[in-house]
Structure formats: C-alpha cells, structure tokens
C-alpha positions as CSV (number, residue, x, y, z in Angstrom):
1,M,0.7,14.0,21.5
2,I,1.0,11.2,19.3
3,L,4.1,10.0,17.2
4,A,3.0,8.0,14.0
5,G,4.7,6.5,11.0
6,D,4.5,4.7,7.8
7,I,7.6,2.4,7.1
8,G,8.1,1.4,3.5
9,G,10.5,-0.5,1.7
10,T,11.5,2.5,0.0
11,K,10.3,5.5,2.1
12,T,9.1,5.9,5.7
13,L,6.9,8.7,6.6
14,L,6.9,10.4,10.7
15,G,4.8,12.4,12.0
16,L,3.4,14.0,15.3
17,F,-0.2,14.8,15.5
18,D,-2.7,16.1,17.8
19,A,-5.4,13.6,19.0
20,V,-8.8,15.5,18.0
21,P,-11.6,13.2,17.5
22,A,-12.3,10.9,15.1
23,R,-9.3,12.3,12.6
24,P,-6.2,13.0,14.7
25,R,-4.6,16.5,13.5
26,P,-0.9,16.1,11.9
27,V,1.4,18.5,13.4
28,T,4.7,18.1,11.6
29,V,5.2,15.3,9.1
30,R,8.6,14.3,7.6
31,S,9.6,11.9,4.6
32,F,12.8,9.6,5.3
33,G,15.1,7.4,2.9
34,T,14.1,3.9,4.9
35,L,17.8,2.2,4.0
36,D,19.5,6.1,4.8
37,Y,19.1,4.3,8.6
38,P,20.3,1.3,10.1
39,D,17.1,0.8,12.3
40,L,13.8,2.5,13.2
41,P,15.3,3.8,16.7
42,T,17.9,6.1,15.0
43,L,15.5,7.2,12.1
44,I,13.0,8.2,14.7
45,A,15.2,10.3,16.9
46,E,16.4,11.9,14.1
47,F,13.0,12.9,13.3
48,L,12.1,14.2,17.1
49,K,15.7,15.9,16.9
50,S,14.5,18.0,14.0
51,A,13.6,21.7,15.0
52,E,9.7,21.4,13.6
53,A,9.5,18.1,15.5
54,S,11.0,19.8,18.7
55,A,8.9,22.7,18.5
56,A,6.2,20.7,18.0
57,R,6.6,19.0,21.1
58,S,7.4,22.3,23.0
59,A,3.9,23.6,22.1
60,H,1.6,20.6,22.6
61,G,3.6,18.1,25.0
62,A,5.1,15.3,24.9
63,V,4.7,12.1,23.0
64,E,2.4,10.1,25.0
65,T,1.9,7.1,22.4
66,A,2.9,5.8,19.1
67,C,2.2,3.7,16.1
68,F,4.0,2.5,13.6
69,G,3.0,0.8,10.3
70,V,5.6,-1.5,9.2
71,A,6.1,-3.4,5.7
72,G,5.8,-7.0,7.1
73,P,3.7,-9.7,9.4
74,V,3.7,-8.5,13.2
75,V,4.7,-11.1,15.4
76,D,4.9,-10.5,19.4
77,E,5.2,-6.9,18.4
78,T,8.2,-7.8,16.3
79,V,8.5,-7.1,12.6
80,K,11.0,-8.6,10.1
81,V,10.8,-5.8,7.3
82,T,10.0,-7.2,4.0
83,N,12.1,-5.6,1.2
84,V,14.6,-4.1,4.1
85,P,17.1,-5.4,6.2
86,W,15.4,-4.5,9.4
87,F,13.8,-5.8,12.5
88,V,11.6,-3.7,14.8
89,D,11.1,-4.8,18.0
90,G,8.4,-2.6,19.2
91,R,9.4,-3.1,22.9
92,R,12.8,-1.9,22.2
93,V,11.7,1.5,20.5
94,A,9.6,2.0,23.7
95,S,12.7,1.4,25.8
96,V,15.4,3.6,23.7
97,L,12.8,6.7,23.0
98,G,11.4,6.5,26.4
99,I,7.6,6.0,25.1
100,A,5.2,4.9,27.1
101,R,3.0,2.7,24.7
102,V,4.3,1.5,20.8
103,S,2.4,-0.3,18.9
104,L,3.3,-2.3,15.7
105,L,0.7,-2.8,12.7
106,N,1.4,-4.2,9.4
107,D,1.4,-1.5,6.6
108,L,-1.8,-2.3,4.7
109,E,-3.7,-2.9,8.7
110,A,-2.3,0.8,9.6
111,L,-3.7,2.0,6.0
112,A,-7.0,0.4,6.6
113,H,-7.6,2.5,9.7
114,A,-7.2,5.5,7.8
115,V,-10.3,4.3,5.2
116,P,-13.2,5.2,7.5
117,V,-12.0,8.8,7.8
118,L,-10.9,9.6,4.5
119,R,-12.3,12.3,2.7
120,E,-14.4,12.5,-0.7
121,S,-11.8,14.3,-1.8
122,E,-9.0,12.1,-1.0
123,T,-10.2,9.3,-3.1
124,H,-10.9,9.1,-7.1
125,G,-13.6,6.6,-7.9
126,L,-13.5,3.8,-10.6
127,Q,-16.4,2.4,-9.9
128,E,-19.4,4.4,-8.7
129,G,-21.6,0.9,-7.2
130,E,-23.5,1.1,-4.0
131,A,-21.8,0.3,-0.6
132,I,-24.0,-1.9,1.0
133,R,-24.7,-1.0,5.1
134,G,-23.0,-3.8,7.1
135,G,-20.7,-4.9,3.9
136,N,-17.0,-5.0,4.5
137,I,-14.7,-3.0,2.9
138,A,-11.1,-4.6,0.7
139,L,-8.1,-2.6,1.0
140,I,-5.4,-3.4,-1.4
141,A,-2.2,-1.6,-2.2
142,A,1.0,-2.0,-4.9
143,G,4.0,0.3,-4.1
144,T,7.3,-1.8,-3.3
145,G,5.5,-4.6,-2.6
146,L,2.2,-5.6,-2.6
147,G,0.0,-5.5,0.6
148,Q,-3.6,-6.5,0.8
149,A,-6.1,-5.9,3.9
150,L,-9.7,-6.4,5.2
151,L,-12.0,-4.2,6.9
152,H,-14.6,-6.9,8.8
153,N,-18.4,-4.7,9.5
154,V,-18.6,-5.4,12.8
155,D,-22.5,-4.2,14.2
156,G,-21.3,-1.0,12.2
157,R,-17.8,-0.8,13.1
158,F,-14.7,-1.4,10.5
159,L,-12.6,-4.0,12.2
160,P,-8.9,-4.1,10.4
161,S,-7.2,-7.2,10.0
162,A,-3.6,-7.8,8.4
163,S,-2.9,-10.3,5.5
164,E,0.4,-11.4,3.9
165,A,-1.6,-12.5,0.2
166,G,0.8,-10.5,-1.5
167,H,2.8,-13.7,-1.3
168,A,0.1,-15.9,-2.3
169,D,0.6,-17.8,-5.8
170,F,-0.1,-15.7,-8.8
171,A,-2.8,-17.2,-11.1
172,A,-2.3,-16.7,-14.9
173,R,-5.3,-16.0,-16.8
174,T,-4.1,-15.4,-20.5
175,E,-1.7,-16.8,-22.5
176,R,0.8,-13.7,-22.0
177,E,0.6,-14.4,-18.4
178,M,1.4,-17.7,-18.8
179,A,4.6,-16.8,-20.7
180,L,5.1,-14.5,-17.6
181,V,4.3,-17.1,-14.7
182,R,7.2,-19.3,-17.0
183,D,9.7,-16.6,-16.7
184,L,9.1,-16.0,-13.0
185,T,9.2,-19.6,-12.1
186,A,12.8,-20.0,-13.7
187,R,13.5,-16.9,-12.3
188,Y,12.2,-17.3,-8.5
189,G,11.5,-20.8,-8.2
190,R,8.0,-19.8,-8.2
191,A,5.4,-16.9,-8.8
192,D,3.3,-14.9,-6.5
193,V,1.3,-12.1,-6.7
194,E,3.9,-9.7,-5.6
195,H,6.1,-10.6,-8.5
196,V,3.7,-9.6,-10.9
197,V,1.6,-6.4,-8.9
198,S,4.2,-4.3,-7.6
199,G,7.3,-1.6,-8.6
200,R,9.0,-5.1,-8.9
201,G,6.7,-6.6,-11.1
202,L,6.7,-3.6,-13.2
203,I,10.2,-4.9,-14.2
204,N,9.5,-8.2,-14.1
205,I,6.6,-8.0,-17.0
206,H,9.0,-5.5,-18.7
207,R,11.2,-8.7,-19.3
208,V,8.6,-10.6,-21.2
209,A,6.9,-7.4,-22.7
210,H,9.9,-6.1,-24.7
211,R,11.3,-8.5,-27.2
212,E,13.1,-6.2,-28.6
213,P,15.5,-3.1,-26.6
214,C,13.0,-0.8,-24.8
215,A,12.4,2.5,-27.3
216,A,12.6,4.6,-24.4
217,G,15.7,3.4,-23.0
218,V,14.3,2.4,-19.3
219,D,17.0,1.0,-17.4
220,L,15.7,-1.9,-15.3
221,E,19.0,-1.8,-13.1
222,S,17.5,2.2,-11.9
223,P,16.0,2.6,-8.7
224,D,13.7,4.6,-10.8
225,A,12.9,1.8,-13.8
226,A,9.0,1.1,-12.8
227,A,8.4,4.8,-12.3
228,A,10.4,5.2,-16.0
229,M,8.4,2.9,-17.8
230,S,4.9,3.8,-16.1
231,A,6.0,7.0,-17.5
232,A,7.1,6.1,-21.3
233,A,3.8,4.0,-21.5
234,L,1.8,6.8,-20.4
235,E,3.3,8.8,-22.8
236,R,3.4,6.1,-25.2
237,R,7.1,6.6,-26.2
238,C,7.4,2.7,-26.5
239,A,5.2,-0.2,-27.5
240,S,6.7,-2.4,-25.2
241,C,6.1,-0.2,-22.0
242,V,2.5,0.1,-23.5
243,E,2.4,-3.5,-23.3
244,T,3.9,-3.7,-19.8
245,L,1.4,-1.5,-18.1
246,D,-1.5,-3.0,-20.2
247,M,-0.3,-6.4,-18.6
248,F,0.1,-4.8,-15.1
249,V,-3.0,-3.0,-15.1
250,E,-4.8,-6.0,-16.0
251,A,-3.4,-8.3,-13.6
252,Y,-3.9,-5.3,-10.7
253,G,-7.6,-5.5,-11.7
254,A,-7.7,-9.2,-11.7
255,E,-6.5,-9.9,-7.9
256,S,-8.5,-6.6,-6.4
257,G,-11.5,-8.8,-7.8
258,N,-9.9,-11.5,-6.3
259,L,-9.4,-10.2,-2.9
260,A,-13.1,-8.6,-3.6
261,L,-14.4,-12.2,-3.5
262,R,-12.2,-13.6,-0.3
263,S,-13.6,-10.6,1.8
264,V,-17.2,-10.1,0.4
265,S,-16.3,-6.4,0.2
266,T,-19.8,-5.1,-0.5
267,G,-19.1,-2.0,1.2
268,G,-16.3,-1.3,-1.6
269,L,-13.0,-1.8,-2.6
270,Y,-9.8,1.1,-1.8
271,I,-6.9,1.0,-3.7
272,G,-3.8,2.6,-1.9
273,G,-0.2,1.9,-2.4
274,G,2.2,4.8,-4.5
275,I,1.6,3.5,-8.0
276,A,-1.9,3.7,-8.2
277,P,-2.0,7.5,-8.4
278,K,0.5,8.0,-10.5
279,I,-1.1,5.6,-13.5
280,L,-4.2,7.1,-12.9
281,P,-4.8,7.6,-16.6
282,A,-4.5,3.9,-17.1
283,L,-6.3,2.8,-14.4
284,T,-9.3,4.6,-15.9
285,T,-9.4,3.2,-19.3
286,G,-11.7,0.7,-18.1
287,E,-9.1,-2.3,-18.4
288,F,-8.9,-2.7,-14.7
289,I,-12.7,-2.5,-14.2
290,R,-12.9,-5.3,-16.7
291,T,-10.7,-7.6,-15.3
292,F,-11.8,-6.8,-11.8
293,R,-15.4,-8.1,-12.7
294,A,-14.7,-11.0,-14.9
295,K,-15.7,-13.6,-12.2
296,P,-18.7,-15.5,-13.3
297,P,-21.2,-16.1,-11.8
298,L,-20.5,-13.4,-9.4
299,D,-19.8,-10.4,-11.7
300,P,-22.9,-8.7,-11.3
301,M,-21.9,-8.6,-7.1
302,L,-18.7,-7.2,-8.3
303,A,-20.0,-4.9,-10.7
304,A,-22.0,-3.2,-8.1
305,M,-19.1,-3.0,-5.4
306,P,-17.8,1.1,-5.3
307,V,-14.1,1.0,-6.2
308,K,-12.0,4.0,-5.6
309,V,-8.3,4.6,-5.4
310,I,-6.6,6.3,-2.6
311,L,-5.0,10.1,-3.4
312,N,-3.7,10.7,0.2
313,A,0.2,10.1,0.0
314,E,-0.2,10.3,3.6
315,A,-3.0,7.9,4.4
316,G,-1.3,5.0,6.0
317,L,0.5,7.7,8.3
318,L,-3.0,9.1,9.1
319,G,-4.1,5.4,10.0
320,A,-1.1,4.8,12.1
321,A,-2.3,8.0,14.1
322,V,-5.7,6.9,13.9
323,F,-5.1,3.8,15.5
324,A,-3.0,5.4,18.3
325,A,-5.5,8.0,19.4
326,E,-8.4,5.4,20.0
327,R,-5.4,3.5,22.3
328,R,-4.6,6.5,24.5
C-alpha cells in the first residue's frame, strides 16, 4: 500500500492507494487544514489513526512507501515549506512513522506526475491546439502561491522537473500593471509573479483596482477574501472586483505564455491549482488565451499548443502516488 500527500499552504490531502498499474487507485482520502497541525508527522499520524485509514490498512496491508508533494524547494530530502512555518525532513518522517521509503517532491513536480495519467473528463480545454509528438509539457498552478513545473519529453517518456519560477520577477505589460508593480515594490521591496498570480495576488490587485470602497464589501483581512472578490466579480456585484479579476486573468495568461516559451511546450500547457476551476467562466472569455498567445514573433507556435485546466482537485495527491508506485 502507498501513502501519498499533497501539502499546500492552506490545506493538505492525504491518501492511501493501491499500486495498480499506470494509475494508483485511491482507497481512502482525507483533507486537513495544514496550519491545524504543528508538523507533518503529527498530521500523518492523525490520518493513519482514523477509522477509514485503519480499515484500509487492515484490508490491503501495511504502508510500504510514501511520497509527499510539498509547497517549496526540496533540498537533500528536506523542505522549508513556503507560506507555512514547517520544516519537513523526509528521513525523520520515515523514522517516526516506521515507513521504509519516504520521498519528498515539490508540489508542482508531484502534480506533474499526474498529468500523463489524467482522464479527458478531468480537464477542460481553453485552446484545442494540437500536441506535437515528442513535445514537452508545461504546468502552472495558482493557489495560495504560484507553482510551475516542466515535463521534459525524453524518448517518449515525460520526466517532471520542479522550478521556483513563481518567485521570479513579474513583468508588467500595461499601464495598470505598472501601477501595480509600483505598489508591490513599495509594499514588498520587489514584485514577483506570485505577488500577482495567486490568492494573495488577487488581494494585491484588489488594493490597486479599488479606488473607492468595495461595492461587494470584501474584507481583505478575511482568509476567504480572494474567493469573495472572485465571486463578486463573476456575479458582477462590484465593478472594481471585475477589474481585479480581469487583471488577474490577463496576468495569468501572460505568465502561462512565458512558461510555454521557456519550455517550448509543444505537447501542451496544463493549468492546475485551486483557483482556475473556481474562475473557469473568467478563463473562458478569451482574455486568458489572448495574453497567452501575445508573444510575437512566436504567437503562431503558442496558438498551436493545447491549453487545458485540470479539474481534478486531487491531481497533486494522485501524482505523488504515481511517483511512489514507480519506485516501489
């Protein structure tokens, strides 16, 4: 049996899987508030003690191997988790829980392992395109933070690699984005892409776009502020929230195009993370794809790439299980 985890800045998914070929089968999965626990071993222990997990282990056997996708750079099997005060050491997790093999992956690298096994029903196409056989695939995902990863096509097999490109500098393209960069630079000392394309980014854009009090009454101090302003924009209850979401979508599309150029992702670009499925109506207006393609002289190459939103909310967990299954 495989133990897999997707550790994010807001929530953590843990699951036990049967290692069936190609795509491990989930036996039991639970969601936890990440900050409700002091560290990862405590959270895992709570999961393994649950009735569902105990029953699964009784029926399917002991946990042989584990893999966790973690939001942050993995260095020597350790991660200082981004946006969460956790330090995760894979060797300590293995020792505390008595699991023979524990692997840590960057969360987007884990999600990338799921991409080749996703079903058509688990994605929504924003641009049909045509995947080139032998082409690379790119992956971008905005949620609490912003992650990016590549799937290098090596002799027909996709090999995921992590990046920390979400912390690269944000490139403003318009006058209103330049005003945003000035505000971010004054606030944080610099403007990185995650300051714009993430849940926190929606809040940062909101501050600049709202020249008057928010008509929808969004409280920026609320943990649900980004979701509230997105809902207000989609329901058109606040013109400035609409402008906020428009700026977000345009910046998301432009950064996705940047990633597609850097990776030459002629095999397609996938959009993961928690935000995209929730704002799907805004992503399908055409503005995302317009800014994605607007990279002359290479806009024809970008226009030919398939672009898909990942709808499976447990894809990161699945990817961690795929990685663990391959290394049993």
